[in-house]
C-alpha positions in Angstrom: 14.4 -6.2 -45.3 14.2 -2.3 -45.2 16.4 0.5 -46.2 16.7 1.2 -42.8 17.8 -2.4 -41.6 19.9 -3.1 -44.7 21.8 0.8 -43.6 22.0 -0.7 -40.3 23.7 -4.0 -41.4 26.1 -2.7 -43.9 27.1 0.3 -41.0 27.6 -2.7 -38.6 30.0 -4.5 -40.8 31.8 -1.4 -41.8 33.1 -1.3 -38.2 33.0 -5.5 -37.4 34.9 -6.5 -40.2 38.2 -4.3 -39.4 38.0 -5.5 -35.8 37.8 -9.2 -37.0 40.6 -8.6 -38.9 42.6 -6.7 -36.5 42.6 -9.4 -34.0 43.1 -12.0 -36.6 46.3 -10.2 -38.0 47.3 -10.2 -34.2 47.1 -13.8 -33.6 48.3 -15.0 -37.2 51.1 -13.1 -36.8 52.5 -14.6 -33.8 51.1 -18.0 -34.3 54.8 -18.5 -36.1 56.7 -17.7 -32.8 54.0 -19.9 -31.2 54.8 -22.9 -33.7 58.5 -22.6 -33.5 57.9 -22.7 -29.6 55.6 -25.8 -29.9 58.0 -27.8 -32.0 60.6 -27.4 -29.0 59.2 -30.0 -27.6 56.6 -32.0 -30.5 57.0 -33.4 -33.6 55.3 -31.3 -36.3 52.8 -33.8 -37.0 51.8 -34.1 -33.3 52.0 -30.4 -32.7 49.5 -30.0 -35.3 47.2 -33.0 -34.3 47.2 -31.4 -31.0 46.2 -27.9 -31.7 43.3 -29.3 -34.1 42.3 -31.5 -31.3 42.2 -28.7 -29.1 40.2 -26.2 -31.3 37.9 -29.1 -32.0 36.9 -29.8 -28.3 36.4 -26.1 -27.9 34.3 -25.7 -30.9 31.8 -28.5 -29.8 30.2 -27.2 -26.9 28.9 -24.4 -29.4 27.7 -27.1 -32.1 24.0 -26.6 -31.5 24.1 -23.3 -31.7 25.4 -23.0 -35.3 23.1 -22.7 -37.9 22.5 -25.7 -40.1 24.2 -25.3 -43.5 22.3 -25.0 -47.0 23.6 -28.3 -48.0 23.0 -28.8 -51.9 24.0 -32.2 -54.0 27.8 -32.1 -54.9 29.0 -29.8 -52.1 30.9 -32.8 -50.3 33.3 -32.2 -53.6 33.9 -28.6 -52.4 33.7 -29.3 -48.8 36.5 -32.1 -49.0 38.4 -29.8 -51.2 38.7 -27.0 -48.8 39.5 -29.1 -45.9 42.6 -30.7 -48.1 43.5 -27.3 -48.9 43.0 -25.9 -45.1 44.1 -27.1 -42.8 45.5 -30.5 -44.1 47.8 -29.5 -46.8 48.7 -25.9 -45.1 49.4 -27.1 -41.8 51.2 -30.3 -43.1 53.3 -27.6 -45.4 53.8 -25.1 -42.6 54.5 -27.3 -39.9 57.6 -28.7 -41.5 58.7 -25.2 -42.8 58.5 -23.5 -39.4 60.8 -26.2 -38.2 63.4 -25.6 -41.1 63.6 -21.7 -40.9 62.9 -19.3 -38.7 59.6 -17.8 -37.5 60.6 -14.3 -38.9 61.1 -15.3 -42.3 58.3 -17.4 -42.5 56.2 -15.0 -41.3 57.4 -12.5 -43.8 56.3 -14.8 -46.7 52.7 -14.6 -45.7 52.5 -11.0 -47.4 52.5 -13.0 -50.8 48.9 -14.6 -49.8 47.0 -11.3 -51.3 48.4 -11.7 -54.4 48.2 -15.5 -54.7 44.7 -15.0 -53.8 43.9 -13.0 -57.1 45.9 -15.8 -59.0 43.3 -18.4 -57.6 40.5 -16.2 -58.3 41.6 -15.9 -61.5 42.2 -19.9 -62.0 39.0 -20.8 -59.9 36.2 -17.8 -60.8 37.9 -16.7 -63.9 38.4 -13.4 -62.7 40.8 -11.1 -64.7 44.4 -11.2 -64.2 45.9 -7.6 -64.6 49.7 -6.9 -65.6 50.1 -5.4 -61.9 49.4 -8.3 -60.3 51.8 -10.5 -62.3 54.6 -8.5 -62.2 53.6 -8.0 -58.4 54.0 -11.8 -58.6 57.0 -12.1 -60.5 58.9 -9.6 -57.9 57.6 -10.9 -54.7 59.0 -14.6 -55.6 62.3 -13.0 -56.7 62.5 -12.1 -53.2 61.6 -15.1 -51.8 64.0 -16.7 -53.7 66.6 -14.2 -52.5 65.8 -14.2 -49.0 66.2 -18.0 -49.0 69.5 -18.0 -50.4 70.5 -15.1 -47.9 69.9 -17.2 -45.4 72.6 -19.4 -43.4 71.9 -22.8 -41.7 72.1 -22.5 -37.8 70.3 -24.3 -35.0 66.9 -22.4 -35.2 67.0 -22.9 -39.0 68.6 -26.2 -40.4 67.5 -25.5 -43.9 65.6 -22.0 -44.6 65.7 -22.1 -48.3 63.9 -26.1 -48.1 61.5 -24.1 -45.1 61.0 -21.0 -47.3 59.9 -23.4 -50.1 57.3 -25.0 -48.1 56.2 -22.1 -46.7 55.1 -21.0 -49.8 53.1 -23.7 -50.7 51.3 -24.0 -47.4 50.6 -20.1 -48.3 49.5 -21.3 -52.2 47.2 -23.4 -50.4 45.8 -20.8 -47.8 45.0 -18.9 -51.2 43.0 -21.3 -52.4 40.9 -22.2 -49.2 40.4 -18.3 -49.2 38.7 -18.3 -52.7 36.5 -21.3 -52.2 35.3 -20.1 -48.6 34.0 -17.0 -50.0 32.3 -18.9 -52.3 30.7 -21.6 -49.6 30.0 -18.6 -47.0 27.0 -17.5 -48.6 25.1 -21.0 -47.6 27.1 -22.3 -44.6 27.8 -20.6 -41.4 31.2 -19.5 -40.9 31.5 -21.4 -37.6 30.3 -24.3 -39.3 33.0 -24.4 -41.7 35.8 -23.5 -39.0 34.2 -26.7 -36.8 34.4 -29.0 -40.0 38.0 -28.0 -40.9 39.1 -28.4 -37.1 37.6 -31.7 -37.3 39.1 -32.9 -40.2 42.2 -31.8 -39.3 41.9 -33.9 -36.1 41.5 -36.8 -38.4 44.0 -36.3 -40.8 46.8 -35.7 -38.6 45.6 -38.4 -36.4 48.0 -41.0 -37.7 51.1 -39.1 -38.3 50.2 -37.9 -34.4 50.1 -41.0 -32.9 53.3 -42.4 -34.6 55.6 -39.5 -33.9 54.1 -38.8 -30.2 57.0 -38.1 -27.5 57.8 -41.3 -25.7 57.9 -39.3 -22.2 55.3 -36.7 -22.3 56.1 -35.6 -18.8 59.6 -34.4 -20.3 57.8 -31.8 -22.5 58.8 -28.4 -21.9 56.1 -26.2 -20.6 56.6 -23.5 -23.1 56.0 -26.4 -25.9 52.4 -27.0 -24.1 51.6 -23.5 -24.1 52.6 -23.0 -27.6 50.2 -25.6 -28.6 47.7 -24.6 -26.4 47.6 -20.7 -27.9 47.9 -22.4 -31.5 44.5 -24.5 -30.7 42.4 -22.4 -28.5 43.2 -19.0 -30.3 44.8 -19.4 -33.5 43.4 -22.2 -35.0 39.8 -21.8 -33.5 39.6 -18.1 -33.3 41.6 -16.5 -36.0 40.1 -19.0 -38.5 36.9 -18.4 -37.3 37.3 -14.3 -37.2 38.4 -14.5 -40.7 35.7 -16.4 -42.0 33.3 -14.1 -40.1 34.9 -11.0 -42.1 34.9 -12.8 -45.6 31.2 -12.8 -45.4 31.1 -8.7 -44.9 33.9 -7.9 -47.8 35.4 -9.0 -50.8 37.9 -11.9 -50.6 40.1 -9.7 -52.4 40.1 -6.6 -49.6 40.2 -9.2 -46.5 43.1 -10.5 -48.0 45.0 -7.5 -48.3 44.9 -7.5 -44.4 47.5 -10.4 -44.3 49.8 -7.5 -45.5 50.0 -6.8 -41.5 50.8 -10.2 -40.4 54.7 -10.0 -41.3 55.4 -7.0 -38.8 53.7 -8.6 -36.4 55.5 -11.8 -37.2 59.1 -10.2 -36.9 58.5 -8.2 -34.0 57.3 -11.7 -32.0 60.5 -13.3 -33.1 62.5 -10.8 -32.4 60.9 -10.2 -28.7 60.4 -13.6 -27.6 62.4 -15.6 -29.5 65.6 -13.6 -30.4 65.3 -13.5 -34.0 67.1 -11.1 -36.4 67.4 -10.6 -40.2 70.5 -10.1 -42.0 71.2 -6.9 -44.1 70.6 -9.4 -47.0 67.4 -10.7 -45.8 66.2 -7.2 -45.3 66.7 -6.4 -48.4 64.8 -9.3 -49.8 61.8 -8.9 -47.8 61.9 -5.1 -49.1 61.7 -6.7 -52.5 58.9 -8.8 -51.4 57.3 -5.8 -50.2 57.6 -4.1 -53.4 56.3 -6.8 -55.2 53.1 -6.9 -53.1 52.8 -3.1 -53.6 53.0 -3.4 -57.2 50.4 -5.8 -57.5 48.2 -3.9 -55.0 48.1 -0.7 -57.6 
């Protein structure tokens, strides 16, 4: 590749990557609200199975146009681990988390991901873990505990403490997925990996989706169907596909920092569309979580 071509490619990436991340943030930020809406008519396992099936059916027509991967012996172990983390364990934990807490609180916790990615890179890639990251993680986790304890159970959030704990588990799986995805993206098309994840999720959640299926599908409210359709067609396929593409254009740590914009979007979406709100104590706890993230980024 000539110097001119390389410069053009870098310049294109400098514009495309932020654009991809901006759309991803919007989709991920509104996904918590959509999940809460979908759970009004479906059990968590059925809701996730439907969204993964919709995403799989949408990517199938593009299958022939996706470049074949540079498969190497033993890659199946890494691919299986990737799918286990995301979507299997991630959605298993998150769908139940949002069923127990508010979408605003679950969305707020997503700002932990950049710090968790740094911790995952230390464990998997042996990258150094700085003192600031450790302090940031400690402060953020303290904020998470405070946020959970400050939440009182109600009809929309029957067990916020357990729900927030499950959401932290889901975000940990997401952080590990981001580190592993960065390794694979050099030899695998991002859309090939996204399609594999969608298919794996559809198969993984099939038994639970059928067992928990509603007895009368016609009784499901329209807003629940719209929530599932949005999650499957836009969030599962669009957000993860675009984020995976952005990962090929920049370091995993820099891409993960964009997730810090997900909480504000989730808070606004929950407030505007679901009428959710935070108490003063919960707002203070959110500030502690944000302070921890700021410390970890320094």
